[in-house]
PDB file with one MODEL, atoms N, CA, C and O in Angstrom:
MODEL        1
ATOM      1  N   UNK A   1      21.474  21.235 -17.135  1.00  0.00           N
ATOM      2  CA  UNK A   1      21.338  20.857 -15.737  1.00  0.00           C
ATOM      3  C   UNK A   1      20.431  19.634 -15.640  1.00  0.00           C
ATOM      4  O   UNK A   1      19.354  19.595 -16.235  1.00  0.00           O
ATOM      5  N   UNK A   2      20.870  18.663 -14.901  1.00  0.00           N
ATOM      6  CA  UNK A   2      20.111  17.433 -14.711  1.00  0.00           C
ATOM      7  C   UNK A   2      19.086  17.634 -13.597  1.00  0.00           C
ATOM      8  O   UNK A   2      19.427  18.068 -12.497  1.00  0.00           O
ATOM      9  N   UNK A   3      17.836  17.316 -13.895  1.00  0.00           N
ATOM     10  CA  UNK A   3      16.778  17.417 -12.901  1.00  0.00           C
ATOM     11  C   UNK A   3      16.431  16.020 -12.418  1.00  0.00           C
ATOM     12  O   UNK A   3      16.205  15.112 -13.217  1.00  0.00           O
ATOM     13  N   UNK A   4      16.392  15.861 -11.116  1.00  0.00           N
ATOM     14  CA  UNK A   4      16.034  14.562 -10.550  1.00  0.00           C
ATOM     15  C   UNK A   4      14.852  14.720  -9.611  1.00  0.00           C
ATOM     16  O   UNK A   4      14.525  15.823  -9.173  1.00  0.00           O
ATOM     17  N   UNK A   5      14.222  13.601  -9.313  1.00  0.00           N
ATOM     18  CA  UNK A   5      13.140  13.604  -8.336  1.00  0.00           C
ATOM     19  C   UNK A   5      13.319  12.414  -7.420  1.00  0.00           C
ATOM     20  O   UNK A   5      13.963  11.425  -7.770  1.00  0.00           O
ATOM     21  N   UNK A   6      12.742  12.528  -6.253  1.00  0.00           N
ATOM     22  CA  UNK A   6      12.765  11.423  -5.288  1.00  0.00           C
ATOM     23  C   UNK A   6      11.424  10.724  -5.378  1.00  0.00           C
ATOM     24  O   UNK A   6      10.378  11.365  -5.279  1.00  0.00           O
ATOM     25  N   UNK A   7      11.449   9.431  -5.561  1.00  0.00           N
ATOM     26  CA  UNK A   7      10.247   8.618  -5.694  1.00  0.00           C
ATOM     27  C   UNK A   7      10.251   7.573  -4.589  1.00  0.00           C
ATOM     28  O   UNK A   7      11.175   6.766  -4.494  1.00  0.00           O
ATOM     29  N   UNK A   8       9.230   7.589  -3.763  1.00  0.00           N
ATOM     30  CA  UNK A   8       9.109   6.623  -2.673  1.00  0.00           C
ATOM     31  C   UNK A   8       8.029   5.628  -3.057  1.00  0.00           C
ATOM     32  O   UNK A   8       6.903   6.018  -3.363  1.00  0.00           O
ATOM     33  N   UNK A   9       8.364   4.349  -3.044  1.00  0.00           N
ATOM     34  CA  UNK A   9       7.423   3.305  -3.446  1.00  0.00           C
ATOM     35  C   UNK A   9       7.316   2.279  -2.326  1.00  0.00           C
ATOM     36  O   UNK A   9       8.319   1.729  -1.871  1.00  0.00           O
ATOM     37  N   UNK A  10       6.093   2.032  -1.891  1.00  0.00           N
ATOM     38  CA  UNK A  10       5.844   0.963  -0.924  1.00  0.00           C
ATOM     39  C   UNK A  10       5.293  -0.229  -1.693  1.00  0.00           C
ATOM     40  O   UNK A  10       4.231  -0.139  -2.309  1.00  0.00           O
ATOM     41  N   UNK A  11       6.011  -1.337  -1.655  1.00  0.00           N
ATOM     42  CA  UNK A  11       5.573  -2.525  -2.390  1.00  0.00           C
ATOM     43  C   UNK A  11       5.635  -3.756  -1.493  1.00  0.00           C
ATOM     44  O   UNK A  11       6.330  -3.774  -0.477  1.00  0.00           O
ATOM     45  N   UNK A  12       4.900  -4.768  -1.891  1.00  0.00           N
ATOM     46  CA  UNK A  12       4.978  -6.051  -1.202  1.00  0.00           C
ATOM     47  C   UNK A  12       6.363  -6.638  -1.429  1.00  0.00           C
ATOM     48  O   UNK A  12       7.008  -6.376  -2.444  1.00  0.00           O
ATOM     49  N   UNK A  13       6.796  -7.418  -0.488  1.00  0.00           N
ATOM     50  CA  UNK A  13       8.115  -8.044  -0.536  1.00  0.00           C
ATOM     51  C   UNK A  13       8.334  -8.790  -1.852  1.00  0.00           C
ATOM     52  O   UNK A  13       9.444  -8.804  -2.385  1.00  0.00           O
ATOM     53  N   UNK A  14       7.277  -9.407  -2.369  1.00  0.00           N
ATOM     54  CA  UNK A  14       7.407 -10.221  -3.580  1.00  0.00           C
ATOM     55  C   UNK A  14       7.802  -9.401  -4.811  1.00  0.00           C
ATOM     56  O   UNK A  14       8.305  -9.961  -5.786  1.00  0.00           O
ATOM     57  N   UNK A  15       7.580  -8.078  -4.779  1.00  0.00           N
ATOM     58  CA  UNK A  15       7.884  -7.239  -5.937  1.00  0.00           C
ATOM     59  C   UNK A  15       9.230  -6.527  -5.829  1.00  0.00           C
ATOM     60  O   UNK A  15       9.600  -5.766  -6.722  1.00  0.00           O
ATOM     61  N   UNK A  16       9.951  -6.764  -4.763  1.00  0.00           N
ATOM     62  CA  UNK A  16      11.219  -6.063  -4.556  1.00  0.00           C
ATOM     63  C   UNK A  16      12.178  -6.290  -5.725  1.00  0.00           C
ATOM     64  O   UNK A  16      12.746  -5.337  -6.259  1.00  0.00           O
ATOM     65  N   UNK A  17      12.354  -7.532  -6.115  1.00  0.00           N
ATOM     66  CA  UNK A  17      13.299  -7.850  -7.194  1.00  0.00           C
ATOM     67  C   UNK A  17      12.894  -7.151  -8.491  1.00  0.00           C
ATOM     68  O   UNK A  17      13.745  -6.627  -9.210  1.00  0.00           O
ATOM     69  N   UNK A  18      11.604  -7.145  -8.787  1.00  0.00           N
ATOM     70  CA  UNK A  18      11.110  -6.488  -9.995  1.00  0.00           C
ATOM     71  C   UNK A  18      11.476  -5.003  -9.998  1.00  0.00           C
ATOM     72  O   UNK A  18      11.997  -4.491 -10.989  1.00  0.00           O
ATOM     73  N   UNK A  19      11.202  -4.314  -8.888  1.00  0.00           N
ATOM     74  CA  UNK A  19      11.494  -2.888  -8.832  1.00  0.00           C
ATOM     75  C   UNK A  19      12.992  -2.608  -8.846  1.00  0.00           C
ATOM     76  O   UNK A  19      13.426  -1.586  -9.378  1.00  0.00           O
ATOM     77  N   UNK A  20      13.771  -3.489  -8.276  1.00  0.00           N
ATOM     78  CA  UNK A  20      15.220  -3.322  -8.319  1.00  0.00           C
ATOM     79  C   UNK A  20      15.734  -3.440  -9.753  1.00  0.00           C
ATOM     80  O   UNK A  20      16.634  -2.703 -10.156  1.00  0.00           O
ATOM     81  N   UNK A  21      15.164  -4.367 -10.520  1.00  0.00           N
ATOM     82  CA  UNK A  21      15.554  -4.514 -11.928  1.00  0.00           C
ATOM     83  C   UNK A  21      15.154  -3.285 -12.743  1.00  0.00           C
ATOM     84  O   UNK A  21      15.915  -2.819 -13.591  1.00  0.00           O
ATOM     85  N   UNK A  22      13.953  -2.763 -12.480  1.00  0.00           N
ATOM     86  CA  UNK A  22      13.496  -1.552 -13.178  1.00  0.00           C
ATOM     87  C   UNK A  22      14.427  -0.387 -12.851  1.00  0.00           C
ATOM     88  O   UNK A  22      14.803   0.375 -13.741  1.00  0.00           O
ATOM     89  N   UNK A  23      14.795  -0.247 -11.592  1.00  0.00           N
ATOM     90  CA  UNK A  23      15.696   0.830 -11.182  1.00  0.00           C
ATOM     91  C   UNK A  23      17.053   0.692 -11.874  1.00  0.00           C
ATOM     92  O   UNK A  23      17.659   1.687 -12.271  1.00  0.00           O
ATOM     93  N   UNK A  24      17.518  -0.535 -12.013  1.00  0.00           N
ATOM     94  CA  UNK A  24      18.802  -0.788 -12.672  1.00  0.00           C
ATOM     95  C   UNK A  24      18.747  -0.344 -14.132  1.00  0.00           C
ATOM     96  O   UNK A  24      19.667   0.307 -14.626  1.00  0.00           O
ATOM     97  N   UNK A  25      17.666  -0.700 -14.811  1.00  0.00           N
ATOM     98  CA  UNK A  25      17.500  -0.315 -16.218  1.00  0.00           C
ATOM     99  C   UNK A  25      17.427   1.205 -16.352  1.00  0.00           C
ATOM    100  O   UNK A  25      17.973   1.780 -17.294  1.00  0.00           O
ATOM    101  N   UNK A  26      16.748   1.851 -15.400  1.00  0.00           N
ATOM    102  CA  UNK A  26      16.591   3.304 -15.432  1.00  0.00           C
ATOM    103  C   UNK A  26      17.831   4.032 -14.901  1.00  0.00           C
ATOM    104  O   UNK A  26      17.868   5.261 -14.856  1.00  0.00           O
ATOM    105  N   UNK A  27      18.841   3.257 -14.502  1.00  0.00           N
ATOM    106  CA  UNK A  27      20.064   3.812 -13.922  1.00  0.00           C
ATOM    107  C   UNK A  27      19.737   4.745 -12.757  1.00  0.00           C
ATOM    108  O   UNK A  27      20.312   5.824 -12.617  1.00  0.00           O
ATOM    109  N   UNK A  28      18.808   4.297 -11.938  1.00  0.00           N
ATOM    110  CA  UNK A  28      18.355   5.084 -10.789  1.00  0.00           C
ATOM    111  C   UNK A  28      19.164   4.735  -9.551  1.00  0.00           C
ATOM    112  O   UNK A  28      19.545   3.583  -9.343  1.00  0.00           O
ATOM    113  N   UNK A  29      19.416   5.729  -8.751  1.00  0.00           N
ATOM    114  CA  UNK A  29      20.050   5.513  -7.452  1.00  0.00           C
ATOM    115  C   UNK A  29      18.964   4.979  -6.525  1.00  0.00           C
ATOM    116  O   UNK A  29      17.895   5.578  -6.408  1.00  0.00           O
ATOM    117  N   UNK A  30      19.232   3.863  -5.873  1.00  0.00           N
ATOM    118  CA  UNK A  30      18.212   3.205  -5.056  1.00  0.00           C
ATOM    119  C   UNK A  30      18.659   3.141  -3.600  1.00  0.00           C
ATOM    120  O   UNK A  30      19.802   2.803  -3.292  1.00  0.00           O
ATOM    121  N   UNK A  31      17.742   3.471  -2.734  1.00  0.00           N
ATOM    122  CA  UNK A  31      17.958   3.325  -1.289  1.00  0.00           C
ATOM    123  C   UNK A  31      16.813   2.474  -0.774  1.00  0.00           C
ATOM    124  O   UNK A  31      15.656   2.894  -0.820  1.00  0.00           O
ATOM    125  N   UNK A  32      17.121   1.294  -0.287  1.00  0.00           N
ATOM    126  CA  UNK A  32      16.092   0.365   0.172  1.00  0.00           C
ATOM    127  C   UNK A  32      15.984   0.443   1.691  1.00  0.00           C
ATOM    128  O   UNK A  32      16.970   0.296   2.413  1.00  0.00           O
ATOM    129  N   UNK A  33      14.777   0.675   2.146  1.00  0.00           N
ATOM    130  CA  UNK A  33      14.489   0.643   3.580  1.00  0.00           C
ATOM    131  C   UNK A  33      13.428  -0.424   3.771  1.00  0.00           C
ATOM    132  O   UNK A  33      12.258  -0.217   3.453  1.00  0.00           O
ATOM    133  N   UNK A  34      13.842  -1.552   4.287  1.00  0.00           N
ATOM    134  CA  UNK A  34      12.906  -2.658   4.442  1.00  0.00           C
ATOM    135  C   UNK A  34      12.232  -2.591   5.802  1.00  0.00           C
ATOM    136  O   UNK A  34      12.840  -2.853   6.839  1.00  0.00           O
ATOM    137  N   UNK A  35      10.989  -2.239   5.764  1.00  0.00           N
ATOM    138  CA  UNK A  35      10.150  -2.246   6.963  1.00  0.00           C
ATOM    139  C   UNK A  35       8.837  -2.882   6.547  1.00  0.00           C
ATOM    140  O   UNK A  35       8.104  -2.335   5.723  1.00  0.00           O
ATOM    141  N   UNK A  36       8.552  -4.018   7.109  1.00  0.00           N
ATOM    142  CA  UNK A  36       7.337  -4.729   6.754  1.00  0.00           C
ATOM    143  C   UNK A  36       6.322  -4.561   7.870  1.00  0.00           C
ATOM    144  O   UNK A  36       6.621  -4.787   9.042  1.00  0.00           O
ATOM    145  N   UNK A  37       5.123  -4.162   7.486  1.00  0.00           N
ATOM    146  CA  UNK A  37       4.056  -3.975   8.459  1.00  0.00           C
ATOM    147  C   UNK A  37       3.509  -5.315   8.914  1.00  0.00           C
ATOM    148  O   UNK A  37       3.378  -6.250   8.123  1.00  0.00           O
ATOM    149  N   UNK A  38       3.194  -5.396  10.186  1.00  0.00           N
ATOM    150  CA  UNK A  38       2.491  -6.576  10.675  1.00  0.00           C
ATOM    151  C   UNK A  38       1.045  -6.461  10.205  1.00  0.00           C
ATOM    152  O   UNK A  38       0.615  -5.393   9.770  1.00  0.00           O
ATOM    153  N   UNK A  39       0.308  -7.536  10.290  1.00  0.00           N
ATOM    154  CA  UNK A  39      -1.096  -7.497   9.901  1.00  0.00           C
ATOM    155  C   UNK A  39      -1.863  -6.478  10.739  1.00  0.00           C
ATOM    156  O   UNK A  39      -2.747  -5.787  10.232  1.00  0.00           O
ATOM    157  N   UNK A  40      -1.525  -6.389  12.015  1.00  0.00           N
ATOM    158  CA  UNK A  40      -2.180  -5.427  12.901  1.00  0.00           C
ATOM    159  C   UNK A  40      -1.875  -3.996  12.461  1.00  0.00           C
ATOM    160  O   UNK A  40      -2.764  -3.145  12.451  1.00  0.00           O
ATOM    161  N   UNK A  41      -0.609  -3.730  12.094  1.00  0.00           N
ATOM    162  CA  UNK A  41      -0.236  -2.394  11.614  1.00  0.00           C
ATOM    163  C   UNK A  41      -0.956  -2.058  10.314  1.00  0.00           C
ATOM    164  O   UNK A  41      -1.407  -0.929  10.122  1.00  0.00           O
ATOM    165  N   UNK A  42      -1.065  -3.052   9.412  1.00  0.00           N
ATOM    166  CA  UNK A  42      -1.803  -2.842   8.161  1.00  0.00           C
ATOM    167  C   UNK A  42      -3.254  -2.498   8.442  1.00  0.00           C
ATOM    168  O   UNK A  42      -3.808  -1.575   7.845  1.00  0.00           O
ATOM    169  N   UNK A  43      -3.871  -3.247   9.359  1.00  0.00           N
ATOM    170  CA  UNK A  43      -5.273  -3.000   9.714  1.00  0.00           C
ATOM    171  C   UNK A  43      -5.461  -1.591  10.260  1.00  0.00           C
ATOM    172  O   UNK A  43      -6.405  -0.894   9.888  1.00  0.00           O
ATOM    173  N   UNK A  44      -4.555  -1.176  11.146  1.00  0.00           N
ATOM    174  CA  UNK A  44      -4.651   0.166  11.722  1.00  0.00           C
ATOM    175  C   UNK A  44      -4.488   1.237  10.647  1.00  0.00           C
ATOM    176  O   UNK A  44      -5.211   2.232  10.646  1.00  0.00           O
ATOM    177  N   UNK A  45      -3.544   1.034   9.738  1.00  0.00           N
ATOM    178  CA  UNK A  45      -3.320   2.007   8.669  1.00  0.00           C
ATOM    179  C   UNK A  45      -4.536   2.092   7.751  1.00  0.00           C
ATOM    180  O   UNK A  45      -4.952   3.188   7.374  1.00  0.00           O
ATOM    181  N   UNK A  46      -5.105   0.954   7.391  1.00  0.00           N
ATOM    182  CA  UNK A  46      -6.295   0.953   6.541  1.00  0.00           C
ATOM    183  C   UNK A  46      -7.473   1.612   7.239  1.00  0.00           C
ATOM    184  O   UNK A  46      -8.218   2.372   6.622  1.00  0.00           O
ATOM    185  N   UNK A  47      -7.646   1.323   8.525  1.00  0.00           N
ATOM    186  CA  UNK A  47      -8.729   1.933   9.287  1.00  0.00           C
ATOM    187  C   UNK A  47      -8.557   3.450   9.317  1.00  0.00           C
ATOM    188  O   UNK A  47      -9.518   4.198   9.133  1.00  0.00           O
ATOM    189  N   UNK A  48      -7.320   3.893   9.551  1.00  0.00           N
ATOM    190  CA  UNK A  48      -7.044   5.333   9.583  1.00  0.00           C
ATOM    191  C   UNK A  48      -7.385   5.978   8.236  1.00  0.00           C
ATOM    192  O   UNK A  48      -8.013   7.036   8.190  1.00  0.00           O
ATOM    193  N   UNK A  49      -6.974   5.343   7.157  1.00  0.00           N
ATOM    194  CA  UNK A  49      -7.276   5.883   5.827  1.00  0.00           C
ATOM    195  C   UNK A  49      -8.774   5.917   5.562  1.00  0.00           C
ATOM    196  O   UNK A  49      -9.283   6.865   4.965  1.00  0.00           O
ATOM    197  N   UNK A  50      -9.479   4.882   6.008  1.00  0.00           N
ATOM    198  CA  UNK A  50     -10.935   4.855   5.826  1.00  0.00           C
ATOM    199  C   UNK A  50     -11.588   5.977   6.623  1.00  0.00           C
ATOM    200  O   UNK A  50     -12.515   6.621   6.131  1.00  0.00           O
ATOM    201  N   UNK A  51     -11.122   6.221   7.839  1.00  0.00           N
ATOM    202  CA  UNK A  51     -11.679   7.297   8.661  1.00  0.00           C
ATOM    203  C   UNK A  51     -11.407   8.654   8.019  1.00  0.00           C
ATOM    204  O   UNK A  51     -12.272   9.529   8.020  1.00  0.00           O
ATOM    205  N   UNK A  52     -10.207   8.827   7.473  1.00  0.00           N
ATOM    206  CA  UNK A  52      -9.888  10.077   6.786  1.00  0.00           C
ATOM    207  C   UNK A  52     -10.775  10.249   5.556  1.00  0.00           C
ATOM    208  O   UNK A  52     -11.222  11.355   5.250  1.00  0.00           O
ATOM    209  N   UNK A  53     -11.023   9.149   4.861  1.00  0.00           N
ATOM    210  CA  UNK A  53     -11.907   9.192   3.695  1.00  0.00           C
ATOM    211  C   UNK A  53     -13.317   9.603   4.068  1.00  0.00           C
ATOM    212  O   UNK A  53     -13.978  10.326   3.323  1.00  0.00           O
ATOM    213  N   UNK A  54     -13.778   9.142   5.224  1.00  0.00           N
ATOM    214  CA  UNK A  54     -15.118   9.531   5.688  1.00  0.00           C
ATOM    215  C   UNK A  54     -15.190  11.038   5.898  1.00  0.00           C
ATOM    216  O   UNK A  54     -16.197  11.668   5.575  1.00  0.00           O
ATOM    217  N   UNK A  55     -14.127  11.609   6.436  1.00  0.00           N
ATOM    218  CA  UNK A  55     -14.086  13.052   6.674  1.00  0.00           C
ATOM    219  C   UNK A  55     -14.154  13.819   5.360  1.00  0.00           C
ATOM    220  O   UNK A  55     -14.738  14.900   5.289  1.00  0.00           O
ATOM    221  N   UNK A  56     -13.558  13.254   4.335  1.00  0.00           N
ATOM    222  CA  UNK A  56     -13.549  13.907   3.032  1.00  0.00           C
ATOM    223  C   UNK A  56     -14.871  13.731   2.305  1.00  0.00           C
ATOM    224  O   UNK A  56     -15.189  14.488   1.388  1.00  0.00           O
ATOM    225  N   UNK A  57     -15.641  12.732   2.716  1.00  0.00           N
ATOM    226  CA  UNK A  57     -16.927  12.495   2.065  1.00  0.00           C
ATOM    227  C   UNK A  57     -16.803  11.935   0.660  1.00  0.00           C
ATOM    228  O   UNK A  57     -17.687  12.138  -0.172  1.00  0.00           O
ATOM    229  N   UNK A  58     -15.726  11.241   0.396  1.00  0.00           N
ATOM    230  CA  UNK A  58     -15.497  10.707  -0.949  1.00  0.00           C
ATOM    231  C   UNK A  58     -16.331   9.464  -1.239  1.00  0.00           C
ATOM    232  O   UNK A  58     -16.726   9.244  -2.384  1.00  0.00           O
ATOM    233  N   UNK A  59     -16.605   8.650  -0.228  1.00  0.00           N
ATOM    234  CA  UNK A  59     -17.356   7.415  -0.426  1.00  0.00           C
ATOM    235  C   UNK A  59     -18.759   7.553   0.154  1.00  0.00           C
ATOM    236  O   UNK A  59     -18.958   8.140   1.218  1.00  0.00           O
ATOM    237  N   UNK A  60     -19.709   7.007  -0.561  1.00  0.00           N
ATOM    238  CA  UNK A  60     -21.064   6.954  -0.018  1.00  0.00           C
ATOM    239  C   UNK A  60     -21.098   5.880   1.066  1.00  0.00           C
ATOM    240  O   UNK A  60     -20.157   5.096   1.193  1.00  0.00           O
ATOM    241  N   UNK A  61     -22.172   5.841   1.843  1.00  0.00           N
ATOM    242  CA  UNK A  61     -22.299   4.808   2.877  1.00  0.00           C
ATOM    243  C   UNK A  61     -22.226   3.415   2.266  1.00  0.00           C
ATOM    244  O   UNK A  61     -21.594   2.519   2.825  1.00  0.00           O
ATOM    245  N   UNK A  62     -22.871   3.235   1.122  1.00  0.00           N
ATOM    246  CA  UNK A  62     -22.851   1.926   0.456  1.00  0.00           C
ATOM    247  C   UNK A  62     -21.432   1.569   0.012  1.00  0.00           C
ATOM    248  O   UNK A  62     -21.010   0.419   0.142  1.00  0.00           O
ATOM    249  N   UNK A  63     -20.696   2.555  -0.513  1.00  0.00           N
ATOM    250  CA  UNK A  63     -19.320   2.306  -0.941  1.00  0.00           C
ATOM    251  C   UNK A  63     -18.428   1.966   0.254  1.00  0.00           C
ATOM    252  O   UNK A  63     -17.565   1.094   0.153  1.00  0.00           O
ATOM    253  N   UNK A  64     -18.632   2.646   1.381  1.00  0.00           N
ATOM    254  CA  UNK A  64     -17.862   2.343   2.586  1.00  0.00           C
ATOM    255  C   UNK A  64     -18.132   0.919   3.052  1.00  0.00           C
ATOM    256  O   UNK A  64     -17.213   0.191   3.426  1.00  0.00           O
ATOM    257  N   UNK A  65     -19.405   0.531   3.026  1.00  0.00           N
ATOM    258  CA  UNK A  65     -19.780  -0.825   3.436  1.00  0.00           C
ATOM    259  C   UNK A  65     -19.144  -1.851   2.508  1.00  0.00           C
ATOM    260  O   UNK A  65     -18.612  -2.862   2.966  1.00  0.00           O
ATOM    261  N   UNK A  66     -19.198  -1.592   1.204  1.00  0.00           N
ATOM    262  CA  UNK A  66     -18.589  -2.505   0.232  1.00  0.00           C
ATOM    263  C   UNK A  66     -17.089  -2.638   0.461  1.00  0.00           C
ATOM    264  O   UNK A  66     -16.543  -3.739   0.387  1.00  0.00           O
ATOM    265  N   UNK A  67     -16.417  -1.517   0.739  1.00  0.00           N
ATOM    266  CA  UNK A  67     -14.979  -1.559   0.983  1.00  0.00           C
ATOM    267  C   UNK A  67     -14.668  -2.361   2.239  1.00  0.00           C
ATOM    268  O   UNK A  67     -13.764  -3.197   2.231  1.00  0.00           O
ATOM    269  N   UNK A  68     -15.400  -2.118   3.308  1.00  0.00           N
ATOM    270  CA  UNK A  68     -15.184  -2.873   4.553  1.00  0.00           C
ATOM    271  C   UNK A  68     -15.396  -4.367   4.320  1.00  0.00           C
ATOM    272  O   UNK A  68     -14.601  -5.191   4.774  1.00  0.00           O
ATOM    273  N   UNK A  69     -16.466  -4.709   3.615  1.00  0.00           N
ATOM    274  CA  UNK A  69     -16.747  -6.123   3.333  1.00  0.00           C
ATOM    275  C   UNK A  69     -15.627  -6.745   2.513  1.00  0.00           C
ATOM    276  O   UNK A  69     -15.199  -7.866   2.786  1.00  0.00           O
ATOM    277  N   UNK A  70     -15.154  -6.018   1.508  1.00  0.00           N
ATOM    278  CA  UNK A  70     -14.079  -6.519   0.662  1.00  0.00           C
ATOM    279  C   UNK A  70     -12.811  -6.729   1.489  1.00  0.00           C
ATOM    280  O   UNK A  70     -12.155  -7.763   1.367  1.00  0.00           O
ATOM    281  N   UNK A  71     -12.464  -5.750   2.329  1.00  0.00           N
ATOM    282  CA  UNK A  71     -11.273  -5.879   3.172  1.00  0.00           C
ATOM    283  C   UNK A  71     -11.385  -7.073   4.107  1.00  0.00           C
ATOM    284  O   UNK A  71     -10.416  -7.803   4.311  1.00  0.00           O
ATOM    285  N   UNK A  72     -12.568  -7.268   4.672  1.00  0.00           N
ATOM    286  CA  UNK A  72     -12.801  -8.389   5.580  1.00  0.00           C
ATOM    287  C   UNK A  72     -12.619  -9.713   4.841  1.00  0.00           C
ATOM    288  O   UNK A  72     -11.956 -10.621   5.342  1.00  0.00           O
ATOM    289  N   UNK A  73     -13.204  -9.821   3.659  1.00  0.00           N
ATOM    290  CA  UNK A  73     -13.111 -11.054   2.868  1.00  0.00           C
ATOM    291  C   UNK A  73     -11.668 -11.316   2.456  1.00  0.00           C
ATOM    292  O   UNK A  73     -11.185 -12.442   2.580  1.00  0.00           O
ATOM    293  N   UNK A  74     -10.966 -10.282   1.962  1.00  0.00           N
ATOM    294  CA  UNK A  74      -9.583 -10.457   1.526  1.00  0.00           C
ATOM    295  C   UNK A  74      -8.680 -10.866   2.686  1.00  0.00           C
ATOM    296  O   UNK A  74      -7.794 -11.705   2.521  1.00  0.00           O
ATOM    297  N   UNK A  75      -8.901 -10.282   3.844  1.00  0.00           N
ATOM    298  CA  UNK A  75      -8.076 -10.631   5.002  1.00  0.00           C
ATOM    299  C   UNK A  75      -8.284 -12.092   5.374  1.00  0.00           C
ATOM    300  O   UNK A  75      -7.328 -12.801   5.689  1.00  0.00           O
ATOM    301  N   UNK A  76      -9.532 -12.538   5.339  1.00  0.00           N
ATOM    302  CA  UNK A  76      -9.800 -13.927   5.703  1.00  0.00           C
ATOM    303  C   UNK A  76      -9.320 -14.904   4.631  1.00  0.00           C
ATOM    304  O   UNK A  76      -8.954 -16.036   4.948  1.00  0.00           O
ATOM    305  N   UNK A  77      -9.317 -14.481   3.380  1.00  0.00           N
ATOM    306  CA  UNK A  77      -8.741 -15.322   2.323  1.00  0.00           C
ATOM    307  C   UNK A  77      -7.251 -15.511   2.584  1.00  0.00           C
ATOM    308  O   UNK A  77      -6.720 -16.615   2.462  1.00  0.00           O
ATOM    309  N   UNK A  78      -6.582 -14.405   2.947  1.00  0.00           N
ATOM    310  CA  UNK A  78      -5.143 -14.441   3.190  1.00  0.00           C
ATOM    311  C   UNK A  78      -4.810 -15.338   4.379  1.00  0.00           C
ATOM    312  O   UNK A  78      -3.775 -16.005   4.396  1.00  0.00           O
ATOM    313  N   UNK A  79      -5.693 -15.348   5.364  1.00  0.00           N
ATOM    314  CA  UNK A  79      -5.467 -16.165   6.559  1.00  0.00           C
ATOM    315  C   UNK A  79      -5.953 -17.597   6.388  1.00  0.00           C
ATOM    316  O   UNK A  79      -5.796 -18.419   7.291  1.00  0.00           O
ATOM    317  N   UNK A  80      -6.543 -17.899   5.234  1.00  0.00           N
ATOM    318  CA  UNK A  80      -7.005 -19.254   4.977  1.00  0.00           C
ATOM    319  C   UNK A  80      -8.270 -19.624   5.707  1.00  0.00           C
ATOM    320  O   UNK A  80      -8.562 -20.807   5.889  1.00  0.00           O
ATOM    321  N   UNK A  81      -9.032 -18.622   6.132  1.00  0.00           N
ATOM    322  CA  UNK A  81     -10.291 -18.896   6.848  1.00  0.00           C
ATOM    323  C   UNK A  81     -11.443 -18.984   5.884  1.00  0.00           C
ATOM    324  O   UNK A  81     -12.580 -19.208   6.299  1.00  0.00           O
TER     325      UNK A  81
ENDMDL
END
């Protein structure tokens, strides 16, 4: 009996071709659903994940601050600011 699994991968648009080639080599059945988040949607999702992380107590206050600073810097690099 053949056992299969469903694998959901969220990747940047630039990696789509790479993953399609990997799927081809693996003879995997592929279903592509292209939904790209706006920057605002990304920010909201990251904020939500950070808030959930706070509830879990996984990051110290210093680690949370470092993550926020890193996200802020990376976002401004992407925007060319």
